[in-house]
C-alpha positions as CSV (number, residue, x, y, z in Angstrom):
1,M,-0.1,0.0,0.2
2,S,1.7,3.2,-1.1
3,D,2.4,6.1,1.5
4,T,0.1,8.6,-0.4
5,P,-3.2,7.4,-0.4
6,S,-5.2,8.0,-3.6
7,Q,-8.9,8.5,-4.2
8,P,-10.7,5.6,-2.0
9,T,-13.3,3.9,-4.1
10,E,-16.8,4.3,-2.5
11,L,-18.8,1.1,-1.7
12,S,-22.4,1.2,-0.7
13,Q,-23.5,-0.3,2.5
14,E,-25.4,-3.2,1.1
15,E,-21.9,-4.0,-0.8
16,M,-19.5,-3.5,2.0
17,R,-21.9,-5.9,4.0
18,H,-22.0,-8.6,1.4
19,R,-18.3,-8.7,0.8
20,R,-17.5,-9.2,4.6
21,L,-20.1,-11.7,4.8
22,Q,-18.5,-13.5,1.9
23,R,-15.1,-12.9,3.8
24,L,-16.0,-14.1,7.1
25,G,-17.9,-17.1,5.9
26,G,-18.5,-19.7,8.2
27,L,-20.4,-23.4,8.4
28,S,-23.3,-25.3,6.7
29,L,-25.7,-28.0,8.3
30,Q,-27.6,-29.7,5.9
31,G,-31.1,-31.1,6.6
32,S,-33.5,-29.9,9.2
33,S,-32.1,-27.9,12.1
34,P,-33.0,-28.8,15.5
35,P,-34.3,-26.2,18.0
36,S,-31.5,-24.0,19.4
37,L,-30.5,-24.0,23.1
38,T,-30.9,-20.5,24.9
39,P,-27.5,-19.3,25.2
40,S,-25.7,-18.2,28.2
41,P,-22.7,-15.4,28.6
42,G,-19.6,-17.0,28.5
43,T,-16.2,-17.6,26.5
44,S,-15.2,-19.4,23.5
45,T,-12.1,-20.5,21.7
46,L,-11.9,-20.5,17.9
47,P,-9.1,-20.8,15.4
48,H,-6.7,-18.0,14.5
49,T,-6.5,-16.9,11.1
50,K,-4.8,-14.0,9.8
51,T,-7.5,-12.5,8.0
52,T,-9.4,-10.4,10.7
53,S,-7.1,-10.6,13.7
54,P,-6.2,-7.3,15.3
55,E,-3.1,-8.7,16.9
56,G,0.0,-8.0,15.6
57,R,-0.7,-5.3,13.5
58,K,-2.5,-1.7,13.3
59,A,-5.3,-0.7,11.6
60,T,-4.6,1.2,8.4
61,P,-6.8,3.8,6.5
62,T,-8.5,2.4,3.5
63,S,-7.3,3.5,-0.1
64,S,-8.2,3.1,-3.8
65,A,-6.1,-0.1,-3.9
66,T,-8.7,-2.5,-5.1
67,R,-12.1,-3.4,-3.3
68,G,-10.5,-6.8,-2.1
69,D,-8.1,-4.5,0.0
70,V,-10.4,-2.6,1.1
71,M,-11.8,-6.1,2.9
72,E,-8.2,-7.2,3.7
73,V,-7.4,-4.1,6.1
74,E,-10.5,-3.7,7.5
75,P,-10.3,-4.0,11.3
76,L,-12.5,-5.6,13.8
77,P,-14.6,-3.1,15.6
78,L,-13.4,-0.7,18.2
79,H,-15.4,-2.6,21.1
80,R,-14.4,-6.2,20.0
81,Q,-10.8,-5.0,19.9
82,K,-11.2,-3.9,23.6
83,K,-12.6,-7.3,24.6
84,A,-9.9,-9.1,22.7
85,R,-7.2,-7.3,24.6
86,S,-8.0,-6.6,28.0
87,P,-8.1,-9.2,30.4
88,R,-11.3,-10.5,31.7
89,T,-12.4,-10.2,35.3
90,T,-14.4,-12.8,37.1
91,P,-17.7,-11.9,37.2
92,T,-20.1,-12.6,40.4
93,I,-23.3,-14.5,40.1
94,L,-25.7,-13.5,42.8
95,T,-28.2,-16.1,44.0
96,D,-31.2,-16.3,46.2
97,H,-29.1,-18.0,49.1
98,V,-25.5,-17.2,48.6
99,I,-23.0,-15.3,46.3
100,R,-20.9,-17.3,44.5
101,P,-17.8,-16.0,42.4
102,K,-18.1,-18.1,38.9
103,A,-14.9,-19.5,38.3
104,K,-13.7,-20.4,35.0
105,R,-13.5,-24.0,33.6
106,S,-10.7,-26.2,32.5
107,Y,-10.1,-24.3,29.3
108,T,-9.1,-20.6,28.4
109,G,-10.0,-18.1,25.7
110,E,-11.3,-14.7,25.2
111,L,-14.6,-13.9,23.5
112,A,-15.3,-15.6,20.5
113,R,-15.4,-12.8,18.0
114,A,-12.2,-11.1,19.3
115,H,-10.4,-13.8,17.6
116,S,-10.5,-14.6,14.1
117,L,-13.2,-16.8,12.5
118,P,-12.0,-19.6,10.3
119,S,-10.8,-18.7,6.8
120,P,-13.1,-19.5,3.8
121,S,-13.4,-23.0,3.6
122,T,-15.8,-25.7,2.3
123,P,-18.6,-26.7,4.8
124,H,-17.1,-30.0,5.6
125,S,-13.8,-28.5,6.6
126,S,-15.6,-25.9,8.6
127,L,-17.7,-28.1,10.4
128,I,-14.6,-30.5,11.5
129,S,-13.0,-27.5,12.6
130,L,-15.8,-26.6,14.9
131,L,-16.4,-30.0,16.1
132,S,-12.2,-30.1,17.0
133,Q,-12.7,-26.8,18.8
134,I,-15.5,-27.9,20.9
135,F,-14.3,-31.7,21.8
136,R,-10.7,-30.7,21.8
137,V,-9.5,-33.5,19.2
138,S,-7.2,-33.4,16.5
139,L,-8.8,-34.6,13.2
140,P,-6.7,-34.2,9.6
141,V,-8.8,-31.5,8.1
142,T,-8.1,-29.1,11.0
143,G,-4.7,-28.2,9.6
144,S,-2.8,-26.1,12.3
145,N,-6.0,-25.4,14.1
146,G,-4.8,-27.5,17.5
147,A,-3.5,-30.2,15.5
148,G,-0.2,-29.5,17.1
149,S,-1.1,-28.6,20.7
150,K,-0.8,-30.8,23.4
151,D,-4.7,-30.1,24.4
152,F,-5.8,-32.0,21.4
153,V,-6.2,-35.4,21.5
154,P,-5.7,-37.3,18.2
155,L,-8.5,-40.0,17.0
156,P,-6.8,-42.3,14.6
157,Q,-10.0,-44.4,13.5
158,L,-11.9,-41.5,12.6
159,S,-9.2,-39.6,11.1
160,Q,-8.6,-42.2,8.6
161,Q,-12.2,-42.5,7.8
162,L,-12.1,-38.6,6.8
163,R,-9.3,-39.1,4.8
164,D,-10.5,-42.1,3.0
165,L,-14.4,-41.0,2.6
166,G,-14.4,-37.3,3.4
167,E,-18.1,-36.3,3.7
168,S,-19.2,-39.8,3.1
169,A,-17.8,-40.8,6.3
170,Y,-20.7,-39.5,8.0
171,V,-24.6,-38.9,7.6
172,D,-24.8,-35.7,9.3
173,V,-23.6,-33.7,12.3
174,R,-25.2,-36.2,15.0
175,D,-23.6,-39.1,13.4
176,L,-20.2,-37.4,13.2
177,A,-20.1,-36.2,16.9
178,S,-21.5,-39.6,18.0
179,Q,-18.3,-41.4,16.1
180,L,-16.3,-38.9,17.6
181,L,-17.2,-39.4,21.4
182,M,-17.3,-42.9,21.0
183,E,-13.5,-43.1,20.0
184,R,-12.5,-40.3,22.6
185,I,-14.4,-41.7,25.6
186,P,-12.7,-44.9,26.1
187,L,-9.5,-43.2,25.8
188,F,-10.1,-42.0,29.4
189,H,-10.1,-45.9,30.5
190,E,-7.4,-46.7,28.6
191,A,-4.8,-43.9,30.1
192,R,-5.9,-45.2,33.7
193,L,-5.0,-48.9,32.8
194,D,-1.5,-47.4,31.3
195,Q,-0.9,-45.6,34.7
196,G,-1.6,-48.7,36.6
197,T,-3.8,-47.6,39.6
198,T,-3.2,-49.5,42.8
199,V,-5.3,-50.1,45.6
200,A,-2.7,-48.6,47.9
201,D,-2.5,-45.2,46.2
202,G,-6.2,-45.0,44.9
203,P,-8.5,-44.1,48.1
204,S,-5.9,-41.6,49.4
205,S,-6.1,-39.6,45.9
206,L,-9.7,-39.5,45.8
207,P,-12.0,-36.8,47.2
208,S,-13.3,-37.0,50.4
209,Y,-16.7,-37.5,49.3
210,L,-15.7,-40.5,47.1
211,A,-13.0,-42.1,49.8
212,D,-15.8,-42.1,52.5
213,H,-18.2,-43.6,50.4
214,T,-15.4,-46.5,49.4
215,H,-16.3,-49.7,50.7
216,S,-13.1,-50.7,52.6
217,S,-14.4,-54.2,53.2
218,A,-14.7,-55.1,49.6
219,P,-12.1,-57.5,48.2
220,S,-9.0,-56.1,46.7
221,S,-9.6,-57.9,43.6
222,S,-12.9,-56.1,43.1
223,L,-11.3,-52.5,44.6
224,A,-8.8,-52.3,42.1
225,P,-11.2,-52.3,39.0
226,R,-13.9,-50.2,40.7
227,L,-11.3,-47.4,41.3
228,T,-9.7,-47.6,38.3
229,N,-13.3,-47.2,36.7
230,Q,-14.5,-44.5,39.0
231,I,-11.6,-42.2,38.2
232,A,-11.7,-42.7,34.4
233,G,-15.5,-42.1,34.8
234,E,-14.8,-38.7,36.9
235,G,-12.5,-37.7,33.8
236,A,-14.6,-38.6,31.2
237,M,-17.6,-36.7,33.1
238,A,-15.5,-33.5,33.8
239,Y,-14.6,-33.7,29.8
240,L,-18.3,-33.9,28.5
241,L,-19.2,-30.8,30.7
242,D,-16.3,-28.9,29.4
243,C,-17.5,-29.7,25.8
244,Y,-21.1,-28.6,27.0
245,D,-19.8,-25.5,28.3
246,R,-17.9,-24.8,25.1
247,S,-20.9,-25.2,23.1
248,L,-22.9,-22.5,24.8
249,H,-19.9,-20.2,24.6
250,E,-20.2,-21.0,20.7
251,S,-23.5,-20.5,21.1
252,R,-23.2,-17.0,22.6
253,S,-20.7,-15.8,19.6
254,T,-23.1,-16.9,16.9
255,L,-25.6,-14.1,18.2
256,K,-23.0,-11.7,17.3
257,V,-21.8,-12.8,13.8
258,R,-24.2,-15.1,11.5
259,S,-22.7,-17.2,9.0
260,P,-24.4,-17.0,5.2
261,E,-23.6,-20.5,4.8
262,V,-25.1,-22.4,7.8
263,D,-27.2,-22.0,10.7
264,R,-24.5,-22.6,13.5
265,A,-26.9,-22.2,16.3
266,A,-28.7,-25.6,14.9
267,V,-24.9,-27.3,14.7
268,L,-24.2,-26.4,18.3
269,S,-27.8,-27.7,19.5
270,V,-27.2,-30.9,18.0
271,V,-23.7,-31.0,19.7
272,S,-25.2,-30.3,22.9
273,Q,-27.7,-33.1,22.7
274,I,-25.1,-35.3,21.9
275,V,-22.8,-34.5,25.0
276,V,-26.0,-34.6,27.1
277,S,-27.2,-38.1,25.4
278,F,-23.5,-39.5,26.1
279,S,-23.5,-38.4,29.7
280,S,-26.6,-40.3,30.3
281,L,-24.9,-43.2,28.8
282,L,-21.9,-42.5,30.9
283,L,-23.8,-42.1,34.4
284,T,-25.7,-45.6,33.6
285,D,-21.9,-47.4,33.0
286,W,-23.0,-48.4,29.4
287,L,-19.7,-46.7,28.1
288,D,-17.3,-48.6,30.3
289,P,-15.5,-51.5,29.0
290,P,-16.9,-55.0,29.7
291,H,-14.1,-55.9,32.2
292,L,-14.4,-52.6,34.2
293,Q,-18.3,-52.6,34.6
294,I,-19.4,-52.3,38.0
295,P,-22.8,-52.0,39.5
296,T,-23.6,-48.1,40.2
297,S,-24.5,-48.8,43.6
298,E,-21.1,-49.4,44.7
299,C,-19.7,-46.1,43.6
300,P,-20.8,-42.7,44.2
301,S,-22.5,-41.0,41.1
302,L,-20.2,-39.2,38.7
303,L,-22.8,-36.4,38.9
304,L,-21.9,-35.7,42.6
305,P,-18.8,-33.8,43.0
306,H,-19.4,-31.6,40.1
307,L,-23.1,-30.8,41.6
308,L,-21.5,-30.0,45.0
309,S,-18.3,-28.2,43.5
310,H,-17.7,-24.4,42.5
311,P,-18.1,-23.4,40.0
312,P,-21.4,-25.3,39.3
313,L,-22.5,-27.2,36.5
314,P,-23.0,-25.4,33.2
315,T,-25.8,-23.4,32.6
316,G,-28.6,-25.6,31.4
317,F,-27.0,-29.0,31.3
318,L,-28.6,-30.4,34.5
319,P,-32.4,-29.6,33.1
320,D,-31.2,-31.0,30.0
321,L,-30.0,-34.2,31.0
322,I,-33.3,-34.4,33.4
323,L,-35.4,-33.9,30.6
324,H,-33.5,-36.2,28.0
325,C,-33.7,-39.1,30.9
326,H,-37.3,-38.4,31.2
327,T,-38.2,-38.5,27.7
328,H,-35.7,-41.6,26.7
329,S,-35.1,-45.1,27.9
330,L,-32.8,-47.7,27.5
331,P,-33.4,-51.3,26.8
332,D,-35.0,-53.0,29.9
333,E,-34.0,-50.0,31.8
334,N,-35.4,-46.8,33.7
335,L,-33.2,-44.2,32.3
336,L,-34.0,-41.6,34.9
337,H,-34.0,-43.9,37.6
338,S,-30.5,-45.2,36.5
339,V,-28.9,-41.9,36.4
340,F,-30.6,-40.1,39.1
341,H,-31.2,-42.7,41.6
342,P,-28.0,-43.4,42.9
343,L,-27.4,-39.5,43.2
344,L,-30.3,-39.1,45.5
345,V,-28.9,-41.9,47.6
346,N,-25.6,-40.2,47.8
347,L,-27.2,-37.0,48.6
348,Q,-29.1,-38.6,51.3
349,E,-26.0,-40.2,53.1
350,L,-23.7,-37.0,53.0
351,A,-26.9,-35.3,55.0
352,L,-27.2,-38.3,57.4
353,H,-23.7,-37.8,58.3
354,A,-23.6,-33.9,57.9
355,N,-23.9,-31.5,60.9
356,P,-24.0,-27.7,60.6
357,L,-20.7,-27.2,60.6
358,C,-19.4,-29.1,57.7
359,D,-17.9,-27.1,55.0
360,N,-20.1,-28.3,52.1
361,V,-23.5,-28.9,54.2
362,C,-25.3,-26.1,52.5
363,D,-23.9,-27.4,49.1
364,I,-25.9,-30.7,49.5
365,F,-29.0,-28.7,50.4
366,F,-28.6,-26.4,47.2
367,A,-28.2,-29.8,45.2
368,I,-31.4,-31.5,46.1
369,S,-33.3,-28.2,45.8
370,E,-31.8,-27.7,42.2
371,L,-32.6,-31.2,41.1
372,T,-36.1,-31.2,42.3
373,S,-36.9,-27.5,40.6
374,V,-36.4,-28.9,36.9
375,K,-39.8,-29.3,35.4
376,S,-41.2,-30.9,32.2
377,E,-44.7,-30.5,30.5
378,G,-46.9,-28.3,32.9
379,N,-45.8,-28.6,36.4
380,F,-44.4,-32.3,36.2
381,R,-41.0,-32.3,37.9
382,P,-39.3,-35.6,37.2
383,I,-37.3,-35.9,40.1
384,C,-40.2,-35.5,42.3
385,S,-41.9,-38.3,40.7
386,L,-38.8,-40.4,41.1
387,M,-38.4,-39.7,44.7
388,T,-42.1,-40.0,45.8
389,S,-42.2,-43.3,43.5
390,D,-39.3,-44.9,45.3
391,R,-39.4,-47.3,48.0
392,L,-37.3,-44.9,50.0
393,W,-39.7,-42.3,50.1
394,L,-41.9,-43.7,53.1
395,T,-41.5,-46.6,55.4
396,S,-44.2,-48.8,57.2
397,S,-45.6,-47.5,60.2
398,D,-44.2,-50.8,62.1
399,E,-40.7,-49.7,61.4
400,G,-41.1,-46.5,64.0
401,C,-40.1,-42.9,63.8
402,H,-36.4,-43.6,63.5
403,A,-36.5,-45.2,60.0
404,L,-38.9,-42.4,58.9
405,Q,-36.0,-39.9,60.0
406,F,-33.0,-41.7,59.1
407,Q,-33.8,-44.4,56.4
408,T,-36.2,-42.4,53.9
409,L,-34.9,-40.3,51.0
410,I,-36.2,-37.1,52.6
411,G,-35.7,-37.4,56.4
412,P,-32.0,-37.3,56.8
413,F,-32.2,-33.7,55.2
414,L,-34.7,-32.7,58.0
415,S,-32.7,-34.1,60.6
416,L,-29.9,-31.7,60.3
417,S,-29.9,-30.5,64.0
418,G,-27.9,-27.6,65.7
419,L,-28.6,-29.6,69.2
420,L,-25.4,-30.8,70.6
421,L,-27.5,-33.9,71.8
422,E,-28.5,-34.9,68.4
423,W,-25.0,-34.1,66.4
424,A,-24.2,-36.2,63.5
425,G,-20.8,-36.9,62.3
426,P,-17.6,-36.2,64.0
427,T,-18.2,-34.6,67.2
428,D,-14.7,-34.6,68.9
429,K,-13.9,-30.8,68.6
430,L,-17.7,-29.8,69.0
431,H,-18.8,-31.8,71.8
432,P,-20.3,-29.9,74.7
433,R,-17.1,-31.5,76.9
434,H,-14.7,-30.1,74.4
435,T,-16.2,-26.7,73.6
436,P,-15.1,-23.5,75.6
437,N,-18.2,-21.5,77.1
438,E,-17.2,-18.3,75.6
439,A,-17.1,-19.8,72.0
440,L,-20.5,-21.7,72.5
441,S,-22.4,-18.7,71.9
442,A,-20.6,-17.8,68.7
443,L,-20.8,-21.5,67.6
444,T,-24.4,-21.4,68.0
445,E,-25.0,-18.2,66.0
446,T,-22.9,-19.9,62.9
447,I,-25.1,-23.1,63.2
448,T,-28.3,-20.9,63.3
449,Q,-27.6,-19.3,60.3
450,K,-26.7,-22.2,58.3
451,L,-29.7,-24.0,59.7
452,N,-32.0,-21.5,58.3
453,I,-30.3,-21.7,54.8
454,C,-31.0,-25.4,54.6
455,R,-34.5,-25.1,55.9
456,N,-35.2,-22.6,53.2
457,E,-33.7,-25.0,50.8
458,M,-35.9,-28.0,52.2
459,F,-39.0,-25.7,51.7
460,K,-38.2,-25.4,48.0
461,V,-37.8,-29.3,47.9
462,L,-41.1,-29.9,49.6
463,H,-42.9,-27.0,47.8
464,S,-42.0,-28.4,44.3
465,V,-43.6,-31.7,45.4
466,L,-46.5,-30.2,46.4
467,R,-46.8,-28.4,43.3
468,C,-46.7,-31.1,41.1
469,T,-49.9,-32.7,40.9
470,E,-48.8,-36.4,40.6
471,T,-46.7,-36.4,43.8
472,R,-48.8,-33.8,45.8
473,S,-50.6,-36.8,48.1
474,K,-47.2,-38.7,48.4
475,A,-46.1,-35.3,50.2
476,L,-48.9,-35.4,52.5
477,D,-48.6,-38.8,53.3
478,F,-45.1,-38.2,54.4
479,F,-46.4,-35.5,56.7
480,Q,-49.3,-37.6,58.1
481,A,-47.0,-40.6,58.7
482,T,-44.7,-38.1,60.7
483,L,-47.2,-36.6,62.7
484,S,-48.9,-40.0,63.2
485,L,-46.0,-41.4,64.5
486,N,-44.9,-38.5,66.6
487,S,-48.3,-38.7,68.7
488,R,-46.5,-39.8,71.8
489,R,-44.6,-36.4,71.8
490,A,-47.7,-34.8,73.2
491,N,-47.4,-36.8,76.5
492,L,-46.2,-35.6,79.6
493,H,-43.5,-38.2,79.9
494,V,-41.8,-38.8,76.3
495,D,-39.2,-41.7,75.5
496,R,-36.9,-40.0,73.1
497,H,-35.8,-43.2,71.5
498,V,-39.2,-43.8,70.3
499,V,-40.0,-40.4,68.9
500,S,-38.2,-38.3,66.0
501,S,-35.6,-36.0,67.8
502,D,-36.3,-32.1,68.3
503,G,-34.0,-31.1,65.6
504,F,-36.1,-32.9,63.2
505,M,-39.5,-31.9,64.2
506,L,-38.4,-28.1,64.5
507,N,-37.0,-28.3,60.8
508,L,-40.3,-30.1,59.6
509,S,-42.3,-27.2,61.8
510,V,-40.6,-24.4,59.8
511,V,-41.1,-25.9,56.8
512,M,-44.8,-26.5,56.8
513,Q,-45.3,-22.9,58.3
514,K,-43.7,-21.9,55.2
515,L,-46.1,-23.8,53.1
516,C,-48.9,-22.0,55.1
517,D,-47.8,-18.5,54.4
518,K,-50.4,-17.8,51.6
519,I,-52.9,-19.5,53.2
520,K,-55.9,-17.4,54.9
521,P,-57.9,-18.7,57.7
522,S,-61.1,-18.3,55.6
523,M,-59.5,-20.9,53.1
524,V,-59.6,-23.4,55.9
525,D,-62.8,-25.8,56.0
526,P,-63.6,-26.6,59.6
527,H,-65.7,-29.5,58.7
528,Y,-62.5,-31.2,57.9
529,L,-62.2,-32.0,61.7
530,Y,-65.6,-34.2,61.2
531,R,-64.0,-36.5,58.6
532,P,-63.3,-39.9,59.9
533,N,-60.7,-40.2,57.0
534,S,-59.0,-37.2,58.2
535,R,-55.4,-36.8,57.7
536,L,-54.9,-35.6,61.5
537,E,-56.1,-38.9,62.5
538,L,-58.1,-37.7,65.3
539,T,-60.3,-40.1,67.3
540,S,-63.7,-39.8,68.7
541,S,-62.1,-39.6,72.2
542,E,-60.0,-36.5,71.6
543,T,-60.3,-33.9,74.0
544,R,-62.4,-31.1,72.2
545,I,-63.3,-27.4,73.6
546,C,-66.8,-28.1,74.0
547,C,-68.1,-31.4,73.4
548,S,-68.4,-34.9,74.4
549,S,-67.3,-38.0,72.8
550,K,-71.2,-38.9,72.1
551,W,-72.1,-35.4,71.0
552,F,-69.1,-35.2,68.5
553,T,-70.3,-39.0,67.0
554,D,-74.0,-38.1,66.6
555,T,-73.2,-34.5,64.9
556,Q,-70.6,-36.4,62.7
557,S,-73.3,-39.0,61.4
558,Q,-75.8,-36.1,60.9
559,L,-73.4,-34.4,58.7
560,E,-72.6,-37.7,56.6
561,T,-76.4,-37.6,56.2
562,R,-76.5,-34.3,54.9
563,G,-73.3,-35.2,52.5
564,V,-71.4,-32.3,54.0
565,L,-68.5,-34.4,54.3
566,S,-68.5,-36.0,51.3
567,G,-67.0,-33.0,49.3
568,Q,-63.2,-33.0,47.9
569,V,-61.0,-31.9,50.7
570,K,-58.5,-28.9,49.3
571,F,-55.3,-28.5,50.3
572,P,-55.0,-25.2,52.2
573,T,-57.3,-27.1,54.7
574,E,-55.0,-29.9,55.0
575,C,-51.8,-28.1,55.2
576,F,-52.8,-25.7,57.8
577,L,-54.6,-28.2,60.2
578,M,-51.7,-30.5,59.8
579,T,-49.3,-27.8,60.6
580,V,-51.0,-27.1,63.5
581,H,-50.4,-30.5,64.8
582,C,-47.0,-30.3,63.6
583,V,-46.3,-27.1,65.9
584,H,-48.1,-28.5,68.9
585,L,-46.0,-31.5,69.0
586,T,-42.8,-29.6,68.3
587,W,-42.9,-26.7,70.5
588,T,-44.9,-28.1,73.6
589,T,-42.3,-30.8,73.6
590,A,-39.1,-28.7,72.7
591,I,-39.7,-26.2,75.7
592,R,-40.3,-29.0,78.1
593,H,-37.2,-30.6,77.4
594,L,-35.4,-27.1,77.6
595,R,-37.1,-26.8,81.2
596,E,-36.0,-30.4,82.0
597,L,-32.5,-29.5,81.4
598,R,-32.8,-26.2,83.4
599,R,-34.6,-27.9,86.2
600,E,-31.8,-30.8,86.4
601,L,-29.0,-28.1,86.2
602,Y,-30.8,-26.4,89.0
603,Q,-30.8,-29.5,91.3
604,I,-27.1,-30.3,90.6
605,R,-26.0,-26.5,91.5
606,R,-28.2,-26.7,94.4
607,N,-26.7,-29.9,96.0
608,L,-23.2,-28.9,95.2
609,R,-23.7,-25.3,97.1
610,L,-25.5,-27.6,99.9
611,G,-22.3,-30.0,100.3
612,N,-24.5,-32.7,101.1
613,V,-22.7,-35.2,98.7
614,P,-19.6,-37.3,99.1
615,S,-16.6,-36.0,97.5
616,Q,-16.6,-38.6,94.8
617,V,-19.8,-38.0,93.6
618,S,-18.9,-34.1,93.9
619,Q,-16.4,-34.5,91.1
620,Q,-19.2,-36.3,89.0
621,L,-21.8,-34.0,89.4
622,K,-19.2,-30.9,88.7
623,G,-18.7,-32.6,85.2
624,R,-22.4,-32.9,84.7
625,E,-23.0,-29.4,85.9
626,S,-20.5,-28.1,82.6
627,V,-22.0,-30.7,80.4
628,L,-25.7,-29.6,81.2
629,Q,-24.6,-25.9,81.3
630,K,-23.4,-25.8,77.5
631,M,-26.4,-27.8,76.4
632,V,-28.7,-25.3,78.0
633,T,-26.9,-22.6,76.6
634,N,-26.9,-24.2,73.5
635,M,-30.8,-25.2,73.2
636,E,-31.4,-21.5,74.6
637,G,-29.4,-20.0,71.5
638,L,-30.9,-22.2,69.1
639,I,-34.4,-21.4,70.3
640,L,-34.5,-17.9,71.8
641,E,-31.8,-16.2,69.5
642,D,-33.3,-17.7,66.5
643,T,-35.6,-14.4,65.6
644,E,-36.3,-15.9,62.1
645,T,-37.9,-19.2,63.5
646,L,-39.7,-17.2,66.3
647,G,-41.2,-14.7,64.2
648,L,-42.5,-17.5,61.9
649,T,-44.2,-19.3,64.6
650,M,-45.6,-16.3,66.1
651,T,-46.9,-15.1,62.5
652,F,-48.4,-18.6,62.3
653,L,-50.2,-18.9,65.7
654,C,-51.5,-15.6,64.9
655,Q,-53.3,-16.9,61.7
656,L,-54.6,-19.8,63.8
657,A,-55.9,-17.4,66.4
658,R,-57.9,-15.4,63.7
659,W,-59.3,-18.9,62.1
660,L,-60.4,-19.8,65.8
661,C,-62.3,-16.6,66.0
662,L,-63.9,-17.2,62.6
663,Q,-65.2,-20.6,64.0
664,L,-66.5,-18.4,67.4
665,A,-68.4,-16.2,65.5
666,G,-70.4,-19.0,63.5
667,P,-71.0,-19.6,59.8
668,D,-73.1,-16.6,59.3
669,E,-70.7,-14.1,60.7
670,E,-67.4,-12.5,59.0
671,S,-65.9,-11.7,62.6
672,P,-66.7,-12.3,66.2
673,S,-68.3,-9.3,68.1
674,L,-69.3,-9.0,71.8
675,P,-71.3,-10.0,73.1
676,L,-70.4,-13.7,72.1
677,P,-73.4,-15.8,71.3
678,E,-75.0,-18.0,74.2
679,S,-75.0,-21.2,72.3
680,V,-71.3,-22.3,71.2
681,P,-71.0,-22.5,67.5
682,V,-70.8,-26.2,66.5
683,E,-67.6,-25.4,64.6
684,F,-65.8,-24.0,67.5
685,A,-66.8,-26.7,69.8
686,V,-65.1,-29.5,68.0
687,V,-62.0,-27.9,67.9
688,P,-59.2,-30.2,69.5
689,E,-58.0,-28.7,73.0
690,F,-54.4,-28.5,71.5
691,F,-55.4,-25.6,69.2
692,L,-55.5,-23.4,72.1
693,E,-52.9,-25.1,74.3
694,V,-50.4,-24.2,71.5
695,I,-51.3,-20.8,71.5
696,A,-51.1,-20.6,75.0
697,D,-47.8,-22.5,75.8
698,F,-46.1,-20.4,73.2
699,L,-47.1,-16.9,74.5
700,I,-46.5,-18.0,78.2
701,F,-43.0,-19.5,77.2
702,A,-42.5,-16.2,75.3
703,A,-43.4,-13.7,78.0
704,Q,-41.2,-15.7,80.7
705,Q,-38.1,-15.3,78.4
706,E,-38.9,-12.0,77.4
707,F,-37.1,-12.3,73.7
708,V,-38.3,-9.9,71.3
709,V,-39.9,-11.3,67.9
């Protein structure tokens, strides 16, 4: 180009646009294009060419040489140059529960269009180039675009087919991507076998979640291949997730520059579908070598570490995987059950052995909440349906409260307790005997914060189950079984070994009160208390406010004759009245347990002060006094200083009081007025006494403690 520019050749906007599109030609896809995925923001890596790359040269003004020269020296737009040259900062994702920094995945790259597009080429070579970038493989037609990079893996079989047959080596994009992955995935197993993984160094090199679930009792002959297969599977799973993420970033770049030869979004959509499909096969062991196939029940799910890690799974991968497994099946195998049931069991085991101070305890609850939130057509939620149809959803009544709390799918999540008497998992450093008094208050505050986060996630889980029409009755069955088995908690003397723990009941009470947040008192049908098949399981001998057993039975018969009790029961009625029962069984017993601890502590201190015990017994009493003091401080902190739970309970009890007032006013009045009716309305007379007792007990307890709600 000469130093003295000549008169420039003028081009119309349409001609410049046409020339630019020809110069920046892309890929082509033949056949029908599937619906494209919704792209998410991110980065992408595309091959370098010297056509439009801004690096290594400066933009020069156009001259009158030729129209081709005009296109040759045309630089990238200014905003793309800035994105290509300025370092990227790590954005922060704000969610409804915690702020998580979004870290980069295992590959690097700038924004897609800050780098150059592939040079003008045939659709076949451009397609191979794009797939090579996404899957990080080296194929013969990719030229210098990654063939020599150590991150690109050669595929000899597919490369030979492409050399010999060209475009005839595959039918379409789906077939080509499938052939590519069928050759790439087994390389992870071959690499592990070549390294010679031994049993001795296997578990120590694994993450804690895998090492904890490794069956140490298994014979060495079965442990070695299982560890080899597990580690190889984890590598393959991470690889597929990165491929899915790269396809999303390429979809992002497709929105900025469109190719005249191909619908890139359709290509990338097919690639994402293939990655999801192969992920489901990998999670069901269909891609494992025959001599290494191990039952999935003996190893943690390959999804578990990625579901609990930071950064989380690529945007859209989990919903795509769930919906794919829901709509597809394998021969003689339920794909959804095969993929996600092991994962649910793994999460259940982690929750069972967790305590509020574990590092990843909240991640366990985030994971189960994310799984149950995915829905397909309408409000149907596949994971909710999978959970409620499993035999672990609900145990038989003969197995008791212990089985319901610790052996069901949902019970261990509700069993997370901050009470030191009920602590699960390692407690050496946090046991009352080892925790200093001055550190116990701060410890209790941390526990309370994590408990409230986990309770909120459990509310989301059960809310999802209830929103799905097909699973709603199963959730109500779980509530009913829990209340029925814990009915003994209302007794004056309770054997803690035959009822659920205080922590379990407190968590369930909070969740059920949140479910009643939008239920108005006028929506609750008082005649539900007469129904013989009520989920409250109230007997005719239940003590009621103002009626005898005979009067109740006679009135119930009259209502059945009139058909009042034959209508369909609505969800607000069942949920509200069962929550009243749950709050009664929870708070009445928890308050009683706290008072018993205080009374025992007072008696021990009184005996020590009077000095009427032998010296040997005195030393034992002093040790017991120290433990009791820490237990009382811990329980008071979790109950009296948890203003969120106290406020929630107070709000619900106010709603209960309003409902009782409506029954006192009678069916023809909107609100009670003085003087009250001379005859007690039937709706108010049959209300169980514990509806009033729970309000009275909580208000008396609140007045004695002087806490502020």
